PyMOL Python script that loads the backbone (N, CA, C, O; Angstrom):
from pymol import cmd

cmd.read_pdbstr("""\
ATOM      1  N   MET A   1       6.624 -11.844   9.512  1.00  0.00           N
ATOM      2  CA  MET A   1       6.059 -13.185   9.613  1.00  0.00           C
ATOM      3  C   MET A   1       4.573 -13.131   9.964  1.00  0.00           C
ATOM      4  O   MET A   1       3.769 -13.856   9.379  1.00  0.00           O
ATOM      5  N   VAL A   2       4.209 -12.277  10.914  1.00  0.00           N
ATOM      6  CA  VAL A   2       2.801 -12.155  11.314  1.00  0.00           C
ATOM      7  C   VAL A   2       1.967 -11.594  10.170  1.00  0.00           C
ATOM      8  O   VAL A   2       0.837 -12.024   9.940  1.00  0.00           O
ATOM      9  N   LYS A   3       2.538 -10.628   9.456  1.00  0.00           N
ATOM     10  CA  LYS A   3       1.801 -10.027   8.343  1.00  0.00           C
ATOM     11  C   LYS A   3       1.525 -11.056   7.241  1.00  0.00           C
ATOM     12  O   LYS A   3       0.460 -11.029   6.625  1.00  0.00           O
ATOM     13  N   THR A   4       2.461 -11.949   6.995  1.00  0.00           N
ATOM     14  CA  THR A   4       2.274 -12.990   5.995  1.00  0.00           C
ATOM     15  C   THR A   4       1.174 -13.956   6.405  1.00  0.00           C
ATOM     16  O   THR A   4       0.349 -14.348   5.580  1.00  0.00           O
ATOM     17  N   ILE A   5       1.159 -14.336   7.654  1.00  0.00           N
ATOM     18  CA  ILE A   5       0.122 -15.259   8.162  1.00  0.00           C
ATOM     19  C   ILE A   5      -1.252 -14.614   8.075  1.00  0.00           C
ATOM     20  O   ILE A   5      -2.217 -15.254   7.657  1.00  0.00           O
ATOM     21  N   ILE A   6      -1.345 -13.333   8.472  1.00  0.00           N
ATOM     22  CA  ILE A   6      -2.631 -12.625   8.412  1.00  0.00           C
ATOM     23  C   ILE A   6      -3.077 -12.452   6.964  1.00  0.00           C
ATOM     24  O   ILE A   6      -4.271 -12.530   6.673  1.00  0.00           O
ATOM     25  N   THR A   7      -2.133 -12.219   6.054  1.00  0.00           N
ATOM     26  CA  THR A   7      -2.482 -12.064   4.639  1.00  0.00           C
ATOM     27  C   THR A   7      -3.033 -13.363   4.061  1.00  0.00           C
ATOM     28  O   THR A   7      -4.029 -13.348   3.338  1.00  0.00           O
ATOM     29  N   VAL A   8      -2.397 -14.476   4.373  1.00  0.00           N
ATOM     30  CA  VAL A   8      -2.892 -15.773   3.892  1.00  0.00           C
ATOM     31  C   VAL A   8      -4.269 -16.061   4.485  1.00  0.00           C
ATOM     32  O   VAL A   8      -5.164 -16.528   3.779  1.00  0.00           O
ATOM     33  N   LEU A   9      -4.440 -15.789   5.758  1.00  0.00           N
ATOM     34  CA  LEU A   9      -5.743 -15.980   6.412  1.00  0.00           C
ATOM     35  C   LEU A   9      -6.797 -15.087   5.775  1.00  0.00           C
ATOM     36  O   LEU A   9      -7.939 -15.506   5.587  1.00  0.00           O
ATOM     37  N   HIS A  10      -6.419 -13.870   5.444  1.00  0.00           N
ATOM     38  CA  HIS A  10      -7.338 -12.925   4.804  1.00  0.00           C
ATOM     39  C   HIS A  10      -7.788 -13.440   3.435  1.00  0.00           C
ATOM     40  O   HIS A  10      -8.960 -13.316   3.080  1.00  0.00           O
ATOM     41  N   ILE A  11      -6.874 -14.008   2.678  1.00  0.00           N
ATOM     42  CA  ILE A  11      -7.212 -14.552   1.361  1.00  0.00           C
ATOM     43  C   ILE A  11      -8.144 -15.749   1.492  1.00  0.00           C
ATOM     44  O   ILE A  11      -9.101 -15.877   0.727  1.00  0.00           O
ATOM     45  N   VAL A  12      -7.875 -16.624   2.451  1.00  0.00           N
ATOM     46  CA  VAL A  12      -8.743 -17.796   2.660  1.00  0.00           C
ATOM     47  C   VAL A  12     -10.140 -17.352   3.081  1.00  0.00           C
ATOM     48  O   VAL A  12     -11.138 -17.886   2.597  1.00  0.00           O
ATOM     49  N   ILE A  13     -10.209 -16.384   3.975  1.00  0.00           N
ATOM     50  CA  ILE A  13     -11.512 -15.885   4.430  1.00  0.00           C
ATOM     51  C   ILE A  13     -12.267 -15.226   3.286  1.00  0.00           C
ATOM     52  O   ILE A  13     -13.483 -15.383   3.179  1.00  0.00           O
ATOM     53  N   SER A  14     -11.565 -14.489   2.428  1.00  0.00           N
ATOM     54  CA  SER A  14     -12.244 -13.861   1.296  1.00  0.00           C
ATOM     55  C   SER A  14     -12.801 -14.906   0.328  1.00  0.00           C
ATOM     56  O   SER A  14     -13.869 -14.705  -0.251  1.00  0.00           O
ATOM     57  N   LEU A  15     -12.091 -16.012   0.150  1.00  0.00           N
ATOM     58  CA  LEU A  15     -12.619 -17.093  -0.692  1.00  0.00           C
ATOM     59  C   LEU A  15     -13.853 -17.732  -0.069  1.00  0.00           C
ATOM     60  O   LEU A  15     -14.801 -18.077  -0.774  1.00  0.00           O
ATOM     61  N   VAL A  16     -13.842 -17.891   1.254  1.00  0.00           N
ATOM     62  CA  VAL A  16     -15.011 -18.445   1.947  1.00  0.00           C
ATOM     63  C   VAL A  16     -16.211 -17.516   1.801  1.00  0.00           C
ATOM     64  O   VAL A  16     -17.338 -17.975   1.613  1.00  0.00           O
ATOM     65  N   VAL A  17     -15.969 -16.207   1.888  1.00  0.00           N
ATOM     66  CA  VAL A  17     -17.062 -15.231   1.710  1.00  0.00           C
ATOM     67  C   VAL A  17     -17.647 -15.347   0.305  1.00  0.00           C
ATOM     68  O   VAL A  17     -18.865 -15.401   0.140  1.00  0.00           O
ATOM     69  N   MET A  18     -16.790 -15.386  -0.693  1.00  0.00           N
ATOM     70  CA  MET A  18     -17.281 -15.467  -2.077  1.00  0.00           C
ATOM     71  C   MET A  18     -18.071 -16.748  -2.324  1.00  0.00           C
ATOM     72  O   MET A  18     -19.130 -16.717  -2.951  1.00  0.00           O
ATOM     73  N   ILE A  19     -17.562 -17.858  -1.839  1.00  0.00           N
ATOM     74  CA  ILE A  19     -18.239 -19.134  -2.066  1.00  0.00           C
ATOM     75  C   ILE A  19     -19.571 -19.184  -1.322  1.00  0.00           C
ATOM     76  O   ILE A  19     -20.570 -19.654  -1.866  1.00  0.00           O
ATOM     77  N   SER A  20     -19.587 -18.703  -0.085  1.00  0.00           N
ATOM     78  CA  SER A  20     -20.834 -18.761   0.688  1.00  0.00           C
ATOM     79  C   SER A  20     -21.897 -17.828   0.117  1.00  0.00           C
ATOM     80  O   SER A  20     -23.087 -18.140   0.171  1.00  0.00           O
ATOM     81  N   VAL A  21     -21.483 -16.691  -0.428  1.00  0.00           N
ATOM     82  CA  VAL A  21     -22.456 -15.786  -1.047  1.00  0.00           C
ATOM     83  C   VAL A  21     -22.990 -16.376  -2.343  1.00  0.00           C
ATOM     84  O   VAL A  21     -24.185 -16.281  -2.622  1.00  0.00           O
ATOM     85  N   LEU A  22     -22.122 -16.979  -3.131  1.00  0.00           N
ATOM     86  CA  LEU A  22     -22.566 -17.548  -4.407  1.00  0.00           C
ATOM     87  C   LEU A  22     -23.429 -18.796  -4.231  1.00  0.00           C
ATOM     88  O   LEU A  22     -24.232 -19.113  -5.108  1.00  0.00           O
ATOM     89  N   MET A  23     -23.279 -19.500  -3.125  1.00  0.00           N
ATOM     90  CA  MET A  23     -24.064 -20.712  -2.900  1.00  0.00           C
ATOM     91  C   MET A  23     -25.462 -20.430  -2.349  1.00  0.00           C
ATOM     92  O   MET A  23     -26.312 -21.320  -2.339  1.00  0.00           O
ATOM     93  N   GLN A  24     -25.706 -19.211  -1.896  1.00  0.00           N
ATOM     94  CA  GLN A  24     -27.013 -18.899  -1.343  1.00  0.00           C
ATOM     95  C   GLN A  24     -28.049 -18.803  -2.454  1.00  0.00           C
ATOM     96  O   GLN A  24     -27.762 -18.301  -3.540  1.00  0.00           O
ATOM     97  N   PRO A  25     -29.257 -19.289  -2.175  1.00  0.00           N
ATOM     98  CA  PRO A  25     -30.298 -19.243  -3.210  1.00  0.00           C
ATOM     99  C   PRO A  25     -30.810 -17.823  -3.411  1.00  0.00           C
ATOM    100  O   PRO A  25     -30.763 -16.993  -2.503  1.00  0.00           O
ATOM    101  N   ALA A  26     -31.302 -17.562  -4.626  1.00  0.00           N
ATOM    102  CA  ALA A  26     -31.850 -16.241  -4.939  1.00  0.00           C
ATOM    103  C   ALA A  26     -33.158 -16.045  -4.193  1.00  0.00           C
ATOM    104  O   ALA A  26     -33.932 -16.987  -4.022  1.00  0.00           O
ATOM    105  N   LYS A  27     -33.403 -14.818  -3.749  1.00  0.00           N
ATOM    106  CA  LYS A  27     -34.615 -14.529  -2.992  1.00  0.00           C
ATOM    107  C   LYS A  27     -35.608 -13.714  -3.811  1.00  0.00           C
ATOM    108  O   LYS A  27     -36.586 -13.212  -3.259  1.00  0.00           O
ATOM    109  N   VAL A  28     -35.381 -13.571  -5.105  1.00  0.00           N
ATOM    110  CA  VAL A  28     -36.278 -12.812  -5.963  1.00  0.00           C
ATOM    111  C   VAL A  28     -37.283 -13.785  -6.569  1.00  0.00           C
ATOM    112  O   VAL A  28     -36.971 -14.495  -7.525  1.00  0.00           O
ATOM    113  N   GLN A  29     -38.482 -13.815  -6.012  1.00  0.00           N
ATOM    114  CA  GLN A  29     -39.492 -14.750  -6.498  1.00  0.00           C
ATOM    115  C   GLN A  29     -40.832 -14.080  -6.743  1.00  0.00           C
ATOM    116  O   GLN A  29     -41.820 -14.767  -7.004  1.00  0.00           O
ATOM    117  N   GLY A  30     -40.893 -12.782  -6.669  1.00  0.00           N
ATOM    118  CA  GLY A  30     -42.130 -12.089  -6.981  1.00  0.00           C
ATOM    119  C   GLY A  30     -42.845 -11.570  -5.760  1.00  0.00           C
ATOM    120  O   GLY A  30     -42.397 -11.746  -4.627  1.00  0.00           O
ATOM    121  N   LEU A  31     -43.972 -10.922  -6.015  1.00  0.00           N
ATOM    122  CA  LEU A  31     -44.738 -10.276  -4.954  1.00  0.00           C
ATOM    123  C   LEU A  31     -45.483 -11.282  -4.088  1.00  0.00           C
ATOM    124  O   LEU A  31     -45.693 -11.027  -2.903  1.00  0.00           O
ATOM    125  N   SER A  32     -45.879 -12.397  -4.638  1.00  0.00           N
ATOM    126  CA  SER A  32     -46.648 -13.372  -3.859  1.00  0.00           C
ATOM    127  C   SER A  32     -45.823 -13.957  -2.718  1.00  0.00           C
ATOM    128  O   SER A  32     -46.365 -14.238  -1.649  1.00  0.00           O
ATOM    129  N   THR A  33     -44.550 -14.140  -2.926  1.00  0.00           N
ATOM    130  CA  THR A  33     -43.709 -14.672  -1.848  1.00  0.00           C
ATOM    131  C   THR A  33     -43.396 -13.605  -0.818  1.00  0.00           C
ATOM    132  O   THR A  33     -43.082 -13.926   0.328  1.00  0.00           O
ATOM    133  N   ALA A  34     -43.477 -12.333  -1.208  1.00  0.00           N
ATOM    134  CA  ALA A  34     -43.250 -11.266  -0.231  1.00  0.00           C
ATOM    135  C   ALA A  34     -44.387 -11.235   0.785  1.00  0.00           C
ATOM    136  O   ALA A  34     -44.176 -10.931   1.959  1.00  0.00           O
ATOM    137  N   ILE A  35     -45.574 -11.548   0.329  1.00  0.00           N
ATOM    138  CA  ILE A  35     -46.725 -11.551   1.232  1.00  0.00           C
ATOM    139  C   ILE A  35     -46.741 -12.835   2.059  1.00  0.00           C
ATOM    140  O   ILE A  35     -46.933 -12.779   3.273  1.00  0.00           O
ATOM    141  N   SER A  36     -46.544 -13.973   1.432  1.00  0.00           N
ATOM    142  CA  SER A  36     -46.581 -15.243   2.160  1.00  0.00           C
ATOM    143  C   SER A  36     -45.269 -15.527   2.890  1.00  0.00           C
ATOM    144  O   SER A  36     -45.241 -16.354   3.801  1.00  0.00           O
ATOM    145  N   GLY A  37     -44.203 -14.867   2.510  1.00  0.00           N
ATOM    146  CA  GLY A  37     -42.910 -15.091   3.150  1.00  0.00           C
ATOM    147  C   GLY A  37     -42.867 -14.645   4.586  1.00  0.00           C
ATOM    148  O   GLY A  37     -42.142 -15.227   5.393  1.00  0.00           O
ATOM    149  N   SER A  38     -43.638 -13.610   4.929  1.00  0.00           N
ATOM    150  CA  SER A  38     -43.651 -13.142   6.312  1.00  0.00           C
ATOM    151  C   SER A  38     -44.292 -14.164   7.233  1.00  0.00           C
ATOM    152  O   SER A  38     -43.869 -14.320   8.378  1.00  0.00           O
ATOM    153  N   ALA A  39     -45.303 -14.858   6.749  1.00  0.00           N
ATOM    154  CA  ALA A  39     -45.924 -15.897   7.564  1.00  0.00           C
ATOM    155  C   ALA A  39     -44.968 -17.071   7.755  1.00  0.00           C
ATOM    156  O   ALA A  39     -44.938 -17.696   8.815  1.00  0.00           O
ATOM    157  N   GLU A  40     -44.199 -17.357   6.729  1.00  0.00           N
ATOM    158  CA  GLU A  40     -43.253 -18.465   6.833  1.00  0.00           C
ATOM    159  C   GLU A  40     -42.162 -18.157   7.850  1.00  0.00           C
ATOM    160  O   GLU A  40     -41.777 -19.033   8.624  1.00  0.00           O
ATOM    161  N   THR A  41     -41.658 -16.931   7.862  1.00  0.00           N
ATOM    162  CA  THR A  41     -40.606 -16.595   8.817  1.00  0.00           C
ATOM    163  C   THR A  41     -41.170 -16.447  10.219  1.00  0.00           C
ATOM    164  O   THR A  41     -40.466 -16.703  11.196  1.00  0.00           O
ATOM    165  N   PHE A  42     -42.430 -16.038  10.334  1.00  0.00           N
ATOM    166  CA  PHE A  42     -43.022 -15.882  11.653  1.00  0.00           C
ATOM    167  C   PHE A  42     -43.332 -17.235  12.281  1.00  0.00           C
ATOM    168  O   PHE A  42     -43.084 -17.448  13.467  1.00  0.00           O
ATOM    169  N   PHE A  43     -43.874 -18.143  11.481  1.00  0.00           N
ATOM    170  CA  PHE A  43     -44.266 -19.447  12.007  1.00  0.00           C
ATOM    171  C   PHE A  43     -43.201 -20.517  11.809  1.00  0.00           C
ATOM    172  O   PHE A  43     -43.321 -21.610  12.363  1.00  0.00           O
ATOM    173  N   GLY A  44     -42.158 -20.224  11.028  1.00  0.00           N
ATOM    174  CA  GLY A  44     -41.121 -21.216  10.762  1.00  0.00           C
ATOM    175  C   GLY A  44     -40.266 -21.471  11.995  1.00  0.00           C
ATOM    176  O   GLY A  44     -39.797 -20.535  12.642  1.00  0.00           O
ATOM    177  N   LYS A  45     -40.069 -22.739  12.311  1.00  0.00           N
ATOM    178  CA  LYS A  45     -39.240 -23.106  13.453  1.00  0.00           C
ATOM    179  C   LYS A  45     -37.951 -23.722  12.952  1.00  0.00           C
ATOM    180  O   LYS A  45     -37.901 -24.281  11.856  1.00  0.00           O
ATOM    181  N   ASN A  46     -36.912 -23.617  13.759  1.00  0.00           N
ATOM    182  CA  ASN A  46     -35.597 -24.196  13.448  1.00  0.00           C
ATOM    183  C   ASN A  46     -35.073 -23.698  12.108  1.00  0.00           C
ATOM    184  O   ASN A  46     -34.522 -24.470  11.322  1.00  0.00           O
ATOM    185  N   LYS A  47     -35.247 -22.413  11.854  1.00  0.00           N
ATOM    186  CA  LYS A  47     -34.800 -21.834  10.593  1.00  0.00           C
ATOM    187  C   LYS A  47     -33.277 -21.888  10.464  1.00  0.00           C
ATOM    188  O   LYS A  47     -32.753 -21.982   9.354  1.00  0.00           O
ATOM    189  N   SER A  48     -32.563 -21.829  11.595  1.00  0.00           N
ATOM    190  CA  SER A  48     -31.109 -21.827  11.531  1.00  0.00           C
ATOM    191  C   SER A  48     -30.534 -23.217  11.261  1.00  0.00           C
ATOM    192  O   SER A  48     -29.342 -23.344  10.981  1.00  0.00           O
ATOM    193  N   ARG A  49     -31.343 -24.237  11.340  1.00  0.00           N
ATOM    194  CA  ARG A  49     -30.857 -25.602  11.093  1.00  0.00           C
ATOM    195  C   ARG A  49     -30.946 -26.002   9.635  1.00  0.00           C
ATOM    196  O   ARG A  49     -30.455 -27.064   9.254  1.00  0.00           O
ATOM    197  N   THR A  50     -31.556 -25.181   8.827  1.00  0.00           N
ATOM    198  CA  THR A  50     -31.660 -25.490   7.411  1.00  0.00           C
ATOM    199  C   THR A  50     -30.358 -25.154   6.704  1.00  0.00           C
ATOM    200  O   THR A  50     -29.475 -24.512   7.273  1.00  0.00           O
ATOM    201  N   TYR A  51     -30.249 -25.590   5.468  1.00  0.00           N
ATOM    202  CA  TYR A  51     -29.065 -25.332   4.647  1.00  0.00           C
ATOM    203  C   TYR A  51     -28.862 -23.828   4.450  1.00  0.00           C
ATOM    204  O   TYR A  51     -27.741 -23.331   4.552  1.00  0.00           O
ATOM    205  N   GLU A  52     -29.950 -23.108   4.167  1.00  0.00           N
ATOM    206  CA  GLU A  52     -29.855 -21.667   3.962  1.00  0.00           C
ATOM    207  C   GLU A  52     -29.455 -20.950   5.242  1.00  0.00           C
ATOM    208  O   GLU A  52     -28.704 -19.976   5.202  1.00  0.00           O
ATOM    209  N   GLY A  53     -29.953 -21.430   6.380  1.00  0.00           N
ATOM    210  CA  GLY A  53     -29.606 -20.832   7.658  1.00  0.00           C
ATOM    211  C   GLY A  53     -28.133 -21.000   7.989  1.00  0.00           C
ATOM    212  O   GLY A  53     -27.491 -20.082   8.498  1.00  0.00           O
ATOM    213  N   LYS A  54     -27.604 -22.177   7.695  1.00  0.00           N
ATOM    214  CA  LYS A  54     -26.179 -22.423   7.950  1.00  0.00           C
ATOM    215  C   LYS A  54     -25.302 -21.579   7.022  1.00  0.00           C
ATOM    216  O   LYS A  54     -24.259 -21.074   7.439  1.00  0.00           O
ATOM    217  N   LEU A  55     -25.723 -21.427   5.771  1.00  0.00           N
ATOM    218  CA  LEU A  55     -24.973 -20.578   4.850  1.00  0.00           C
ATOM    219  C   LEU A  55     -25.006 -19.120   5.294  1.00  0.00           C
ATOM    220  O   LEU A  55     -24.016 -18.399   5.171  1.00  0.00           O
ATOM    221  N   ARG A  56     -26.148 -18.699   5.808  1.00  0.00           N
ATOM    222  CA  ARG A  56     -26.275 -17.316   6.287  1.00  0.00           C
ATOM    223  C   ARG A  56     -25.340 -17.069   7.461  1.00  0.00           C
ATOM    224  O   ARG A  56     -24.668 -16.039   7.511  1.00  0.00           O
ATOM    225  N   VAL A  57     -25.291 -18.003   8.404  1.00  0.00           N
ATOM    226  CA  VAL A  57     -24.395 -17.865   9.558  1.00  0.00           C
ATOM    227  C   VAL A  57     -22.936 -17.890   9.110  1.00  0.00           C
ATOM    228  O   VAL A  57     -22.123 -17.106   9.601  1.00  0.00           O
ATOM    229  N   LEU A  58     -22.600 -18.789   8.178  1.00  0.00           N
ATOM    230  CA  LEU A  58     -21.238 -18.851   7.656  1.00  0.00           C
ATOM    231  C   LEU A  58     -20.840 -17.544   6.980  1.00  0.00           C
ATOM    232  O   LEU A  58     -19.710 -17.082   7.134  1.00  0.00           O
ATOM    233  N   THR A  59     -21.764 -16.951   6.234  1.00  0.00           N
ATOM    234  CA  THR A  59     -21.482 -15.689   5.564  1.00  0.00           C
ATOM    235  C   THR A  59     -21.261 -14.565   6.571  1.00  0.00           C
ATOM    236  O   THR A  59     -20.344 -13.759   6.411  1.00  0.00           O
ATOM    237  N   ILE A  60     -22.086 -14.509   7.595  1.00  0.00           N
ATOM    238  CA  ILE A  60     -21.959 -13.455   8.607  1.00  0.00           C
ATOM    239  C   ILE A  60     -20.633 -13.586   9.353  1.00  0.00           C
ATOM    240  O   ILE A  60     -19.917 -12.601   9.532  1.00  0.00           O
ATOM    241  N   VAL A  61     -20.311 -14.793   9.783  1.00  0.00           N
ATOM    242  CA  VAL A  61     -19.066 -15.010  10.537  1.00  0.00           C
ATOM    243  C   VAL A  61     -17.854 -14.713   9.666  1.00  0.00           C
ATOM    244  O   VAL A  61     -16.904 -14.076  10.120  1.00  0.00           O
ATOM    245  N   SER A  62     -17.882 -15.169   8.427  1.00  0.00           N
ATOM    246  CA  SER A  62     -16.736 -14.926   7.552  1.00  0.00           C
ATOM    247  C   SER A  62     -16.593 -13.446   7.199  1.00  0.00           C
ATOM    248  O   SER A  62     -15.472 -12.963   7.035  1.00  0.00           O
ATOM    249  N   MET A  63     -17.697 -12.722   7.081  1.00  0.00           N
ATOM    250  CA  MET A  63     -17.606 -11.287   6.819  1.00  0.00           C
ATOM    251  C   MET A  63     -17.031 -10.543   8.021  1.00  0.00           C
ATOM    252  O   MET A  63     -16.251  -9.607   7.849  1.00  0.00           O
ATOM    253  N   ILE A  64     -17.403 -10.943   9.222  1.00  0.00           N
ATOM    254  CA  ILE A  64     -16.835 -10.321  10.423  1.00  0.00           C
ATOM    255  C   ILE A  64     -15.335 -10.586  10.490  1.00  0.00           C
ATOM    256  O   ILE A  64     -14.554  -9.682  10.787  1.00  0.00           O
ATOM    257  N   LEU A  65     -14.934 -11.822  10.215  1.00  0.00           N
ATOM    258  CA  LEU A  65     -13.507 -12.151  10.205  1.00  0.00           C
ATOM    259  C   LEU A  65     -12.764 -11.405   9.100  1.00  0.00           C
ATOM    260  O   LEU A  65     -11.610 -11.018   9.280  1.00  0.00           O
ATOM    261  N   PHE A  66     -13.417 -11.202   7.963  1.00  0.00           N
ATOM    262  CA  PHE A  66     -12.815 -10.462   6.863  1.00  0.00           C
ATOM    263  C   PHE A  66     -12.538  -9.015   7.263  1.00  0.00           C
ATOM    264  O   PHE A  66     -11.469  -8.479   6.969  1.00  0.00           O
ATOM    265  N   VAL A  67     -13.491  -8.394   7.924  1.00  0.00           N
ATOM    266  CA  VAL A  67     -13.315  -7.008   8.370  1.00  0.00           C
ATOM    267  C   VAL A  67     -12.207  -6.923   9.417  1.00  0.00           C
ATOM    268  O   VAL A  67     -11.392  -6.000   9.391  1.00  0.00           O
ATOM    269  N   ILE A  68     -12.178  -7.882  10.334  1.00  0.00           N
ATOM    270  CA  ILE A  68     -11.151  -7.874  11.380  1.00  0.00           C
ATOM    271  C   ILE A  68      -9.763  -8.038  10.773  1.00  0.00           C
ATOM    272  O   ILE A  68      -8.839  -7.310  11.135  1.00  0.00           O
ATOM    273  N   THR A  69      -9.610  -8.987   9.852  1.00  0.00           N
ATOM    274  CA  THR A  69      -8.301  -9.163   9.227  1.00  0.00           C
ATOM    275  C   THR A  69      -7.921  -7.961   8.364  1.00  0.00           C
ATOM    276  O   THR A  69      -6.740  -7.636   8.246  1.00  0.00           O
ATOM    277  N   SER A  70      -8.904  -7.300   7.763  1.00  0.00           N
ATOM    278  CA  SER A  70      -8.612  -6.089   6.995  1.00  0.00           C
ATOM    279  C   SER A  70      -8.068  -4.988   7.901  1.00  0.00           C
ATOM    280  O   SER A  70      -7.092  -4.320   7.560  1.00  0.00           O
ATOM    281  N   ILE A  71      -8.704  -4.806   9.053  1.00  0.00           N
ATOM    282  CA  ILE A  71      -8.248  -3.786  10.001  1.00  0.00           C
ATOM    283  C   ILE A  71      -6.844  -4.115  10.505  1.00  0.00           C
ATOM    284  O   ILE A  71      -6.004  -3.224  10.629  1.00  0.00           O
ATOM    285  N   ILE A  72      -6.588  -5.381  10.793  1.00  0.00           N
ATOM    286  CA  ILE A  72      -5.256  -5.782  11.269  1.00  0.00           C
ATOM    287  C   ILE A  72      -4.202  -5.542  10.199  1.00  0.00           C
ATOM    288  O   ILE A  72      -3.105  -5.074  10.502  1.00  0.00           O
ATOM    289  N   LEU A  73      -4.528  -5.861   8.943  1.00  0.00           N
ATOM    290  CA  LEU A  73      -3.559  -5.635   7.856  1.00  0.00           C
ATOM    291  C   LEU A  73      -3.276  -4.147   7.639  1.00  0.00           C
ATOM    292  O   LEU A  73      -2.141  -3.771   7.348  1.00  0.00           O
ATOM    293  N   VAL A  74      -4.287  -3.307   7.776  1.00  0.00           N
ATOM    294  CA  VAL A  74      -4.058  -1.867   7.655  1.00  0.00           C
ATOM    295  C   VAL A  74      -3.181  -1.375   8.790  1.00  0.00           C
ATOM    296  O   VAL A  74      -2.278  -0.565   8.582  1.00  0.00           O
ATOM    297  N   TYR A  75      -3.448  -1.866   9.990  1.00  0.00           N
ATOM    298  CA  TYR A  75      -2.630  -1.483  11.140  1.00  0.00           C
ATOM    299  C   TYR A  75      -1.177  -1.940  10.968  1.00  0.00           C
ATOM    300  O   TYR A  75      -0.253  -1.183  11.268  1.00  0.00           O
ATOM    301  N   LEU A  76      -0.973  -3.151  10.495  1.00  0.00           N
ATOM    302  CA  LEU A  76       0.389  -3.663  10.295  1.00  0.00           C
ATOM    303  C   LEU A  76       1.124  -2.963   9.160  1.00  0.00           C
ATOM    304  O   LEU A  76       2.346  -2.827   9.207  1.00  0.00           O
ATOM    305  N   SER A  77       0.401  -2.522   8.149  1.00  0.00           N
ATOM    306  CA  SER A  77       1.061  -1.838   7.029  1.00  0.00           C
ATOM    307  C   SER A  77       1.463  -0.417   7.401  1.00  0.00           C
ATOM    308  O   SER A  77       2.414   0.121   6.832  1.00  0.00           O
ATOM    309  N   ASN A  78       0.761   0.198   8.339  1.00  0.00           N
ATOM    310  CA  ASN A  78       1.109   1.547   8.778  1.00  0.00           C
ATOM    311  C   ASN A  78       2.161   1.551   9.871  1.00  0.00           C
ATOM    312  O   ASN A  78       2.690   2.607  10.220  1.00  0.00           O
ATOM    313  N   LYS A  79       2.461   0.416  10.399  1.00  0.00           N
ATOM    314  CA  LYS A  79       3.409   0.311  11.502  1.00  0.00           C
ATOM    315  C   LYS A  79       4.829   0.419  11.058  1.00  0.00           C
ATOM    316  O   LYS A  79       5.741   0.349  11.882  1.00  0.00           O
TER     317      LYS A  79
END
""", "prot")
cmd.dss("prot")
cmd.show_as("cartoon", "prot")
cmd.util.cbc("prot")
cmd.orient("prot")
């Protein structure tokens, strides 16, 4: 029963990871943004409150949960 619940949770988390990665904007914009981008990140305030910041946090949290559920599933399958 526990293995089934963890498996379903693992599938949902993997879908969240895929969607959050695909929704993030591309960062390939050329050399000019590489030079000016450092000033934007240095002087930019409230970066985590933007749409991209929230997606980044969602991706990080979901990836951590994905790894944790993967480890739990491996442990349960070897038990």
